[in-house]
C-alpha positions as CSV (number, residue, x, y, z in Angstrom):
1,M,-168.4,46.3,138.5
2,P,-168.1,47.1,142.2
3,E,-170.5,49.8,143.5
4,R,-169.3,53.3,144.1
5,Q,-171.8,53.8,146.9
6,W,-171.2,51.8,150.1
7,P,-174.7,50.9,151.6
8,E,-175.2,48.5,154.5
9,R,-174.7,45.0,153.1
10,E,-176.6,41.8,153.8
11,W,-173.7,39.8,152.4
12,L,-169.9,39.5,152.8
13,E,-167.9,41.5,150.3
14,L,-164.3,40.5,149.9
15,W,-161.7,42.8,148.2
16,L,-158.5,40.9,147.3
17,V,-156.0,43.7,146.6
18,R,-152.7,42.8,145.0
19,H,-149.8,45.0,146.2
20,G,-148.4,47.7,143.8
21,T,-145.4,47.1,141.6
22,S,-142.1,46.2,143.2
23,A,-138.6,45.4,141.8
24,P,-139.3,41.7,141.3
25,N,-142.4,42.5,139.3
26,T,-140.5,44.9,137.1
27,E,-137.7,42.3,136.6
28,R,-140.3,39.6,136.0
29,R,-138.8,37.2,138.5
30,Y,-139.9,35.4,141.7
31,P,-138.7,37.2,144.9
32,A,-135.4,36.0,146.1
33,P,-135.2,34.1,149.5
34,N,-135.6,36.6,152.4
35,E,-136.1,39.5,149.9
36,D,-138.6,42.0,151.3
37,A,-138.7,44.5,148.4
38,P,-140.5,47.9,148.9
39,L,-142.9,49.3,146.4
40,S,-141.4,51.1,143.4
41,T,-142.3,54.7,142.6
42,E,-144.9,53.2,140.1
43,G,-146.2,50.9,142.8
44,R,-146.7,53.8,145.3
45,S,-148.6,55.8,142.6
46,Q,-150.8,52.7,141.9
47,M,-151.9,52.4,145.5
48,R,-152.5,56.1,146.0
49,A,-154.7,56.0,142.9
50,L,-156.6,53.0,144.3
51,A,-157.2,54.5,147.7
52,P,-160.3,56.7,147.0
53,L,-162.0,53.8,145.2
54,L,-161.8,51.3,148.1
55,P,-164.7,50.9,150.5
56,P,-164.4,51.1,154.3
57,G,-164.1,47.8,156.0
58,E,-162.0,45.4,158.1
59,A,-158.5,45.2,156.5
60,W,-155.9,42.4,156.6
61,V,-152.4,42.4,155.2
62,S,-149.6,40.1,154.5
63,P,-146.5,40.9,156.6
64,A,-144.4,41.6,153.5
65,R,-143.1,45.2,153.2
66,R,-144.7,45.7,149.8
67,T,-148.2,44.7,151.0
68,R,-147.9,46.7,154.2
69,E,-146.9,49.8,152.2
70,S,-149.8,49.1,149.9
71,A,-152.3,49.0,152.8
72,V,-150.9,52.3,154.3
73,L,-151.0,54.2,151.0
74,S,-154.6,52.9,150.4
75,G,-155.8,54.3,153.6
76,F,-155.6,51.3,155.9
77,P,-152.6,51.8,158.1
78,Q,-154.1,49.7,160.9
79,A,-154.7,46.6,158.8
80,H,-154.2,43.3,160.7
81,E,-151.2,41.3,159.7
82,T,-151.5,37.6,159.1
83,N,-149.1,35.0,157.7
84,A,-152.1,33.4,155.9
85,L,-151.9,36.1,153.3
86,R,-148.2,35.7,152.5
87,E,-147.1,34.8,149.0
88,A,-146.5,31.1,148.3
89,H,-143.0,29.7,149.3
90,F,-141.4,29.1,145.9
91,G,-138.4,27.0,147.0
92,V,-135.8,26.6,144.3
93,M,-137.8,29.0,142.0
94,A,-137.2,32.0,144.3
95,G,-135.1,34.7,142.8
96,Q,-135.4,33.2,139.3
97,T,-137.0,34.5,136.1
98,W,-139.2,32.1,134.1
99,A,-136.6,32.0,131.3
100,A,-133.8,31.1,133.7
101,L,-136.0,28.4,135.3
102,E,-136.8,26.8,131.9
103,T,-133.1,26.9,131.0
104,N,-132.1,25.2,134.2
105,F,-135.0,22.8,134.8
106,G,-136.7,22.4,131.4
107,E,-140.4,21.5,131.8
108,A,-140.3,20.9,135.5
109,P,-141.1,24.5,136.6
110,R,-144.4,24.3,134.8
111,R,-145.3,21.1,136.7
112,W,-144.3,22.8,139.9
113,I,-146.5,25.8,139.4
114,E,-149.5,23.6,138.3
115,A,-149.1,21.6,141.5
116,L,-148.8,24.8,143.6
117,S,-152.1,26.0,141.9
118,C,-154.0,22.9,142.8
119,P,-155.7,22.7,146.3
120,D,-155.3,18.9,146.3
121,A,-151.7,18.6,145.2
122,D,-149.1,17.1,147.5
123,D,-146.3,18.4,145.2
124,G,-144.9,21.9,144.5
125,P,-141.5,23.6,143.9
126,P,-138.7,21.6,145.6
127,G,-138.0,23.3,148.9
128,G,-141.3,25.2,148.7
129,E,-144.9,24.8,149.6
130,T,-147.2,22.1,148.2
131,G,-150.4,23.1,146.6
132,R,-152.3,21.5,149.4
133,A,-150.5,23.4,152.1
134,F,-150.7,26.7,150.3
135,H,-154.4,26.5,149.8
136,A,-155.0,25.2,153.2
137,R,-153.6,28.3,154.9
138,L,-155.8,30.5,152.7
139,Q,-158.9,28.3,153.4
140,G,-158.2,28.7,157.1
141,W,-158.3,32.5,156.7
142,L,-161.5,32.3,154.6
143,D,-163.2,30.2,157.3
144,E,-162.7,32.9,159.9
145,L,-164.3,35.7,157.8
146,P,-167.6,37.3,159.1
147,E,-170.9,36.5,157.6
148,H,-171.6,40.1,156.6
149,G,-169.8,43.4,155.9
150,V,-166.7,44.3,153.9
151,V,-163.2,42.7,154.3
152,L,-160.1,43.9,152.4
153,A,-157.0,41.7,152.0
154,F,-153.8,43.4,150.8
155,T,-151.8,40.4,149.5
156,H,-150.0,38.9,146.5
157,A,-150.9,37.4,143.1
158,G,-150.6,33.8,144.4
159,P,-153.0,34.2,147.3
160,V,-155.5,36.1,145.1
161,R,-155.5,33.2,142.7
162,A,-155.7,30.7,145.5
163,V,-158.8,32.4,147.0
164,L,-160.5,32.5,143.6
165,Q,-159.7,28.8,143.1
166,L,-161.1,28.0,146.5
167,T,-164.3,30.0,146.2
168,L,-165.5,30.0,142.6
169,P,-163.4,27.9,141.5
170,L,-161.4,30.1,139.1
171,G,-157.6,29.7,138.9
172,A,-156.3,30.5,135.4
173,L,-156.2,34.3,135.5
174,E,-153.9,37.3,135.8
175,I,-154.2,39.9,138.6
176,W,-152.4,43.1,137.9
177,P,-150.4,45.0,140.5
178,G,-152.4,47.7,142.3
179,R,-155.7,46.1,141.2
180,A,-158.4,44.2,143.1
181,A,-160.6,41.1,142.6
182,V,-163.9,41.6,144.3
183,L,-166.1,38.7,145.6
184,R,-169.4,38.5,147.4
185,R,-170.7,35.7,149.5
186,A,-174.4,35.1,150.5
187,A,-176.1,32.0,151.7
188,G,-172.8,30.2,151.4
189,A,-172.3,30.9,147.7
190,W,-169.5,33.0,146.3
191,W,-169.6,35.0,143.1
192,L,-167.2,37.3,141.3
193,V,-168.1,41.0,141.1
194,G,-165.0,42.6,139.7
195,L,-161.5,41.5,138.4
196,N,-158.5,43.8,137.9
197,W,-160.7,46.6,139.3
198,P,-160.7,49.5,138.7
199,P,-160.4,49.0,134.9
200,P,-157.8,51.2,133.1
201,A,-159.0,54.4,131.7
202,P,-159.9,54.2,128.0
203,R,-157.2,55.1,125.5
204,L,-158.0,58.1,123.3
205,N,-157.3,58.0,119.6
206,A,-154.3,60.0,118.7
207,E,-155.6,62.2,115.8
């Protein structure tokens, strides 16, 4: 679990923060082309709750509205924007629910997502990014990170998974809205410190 004290670090600590809930999340669909949805009321509450748990550090943010709002509500209004942290370009999948995609395209959407999740794949959703191109832009951003200190990235589920695939590698996971994956790097090696952090509060027995 990430530390609650923030001492001077001899390593790089990378916080990958998924933005809070927005309408496409609630509707369980990929964002439509040119859609720039804001956070929902729930999403804003998620990010306000996360704010006091994040360490100080250098912050970066995807240009999307939902990520910029997440950064501001988390206490990082001056986060640097970068296109490297944008969500993947989903092509024909954009705006569709998974059920609609399976109805319209059968097994093909699963192959498209598998390709998009592979750093070496030259395929992906028609009209969208290939796995190779998607991971390459995240790798380019990783290559520019400092050796030491704390970096926070306010981004999307896809880039979080891509970074975990590139660093650990670990790709088959779910990252919840308004939660963070936390990595450390020392001597060129990465390891996972926290996933979907902070954990939800324990549920009390109703008796």
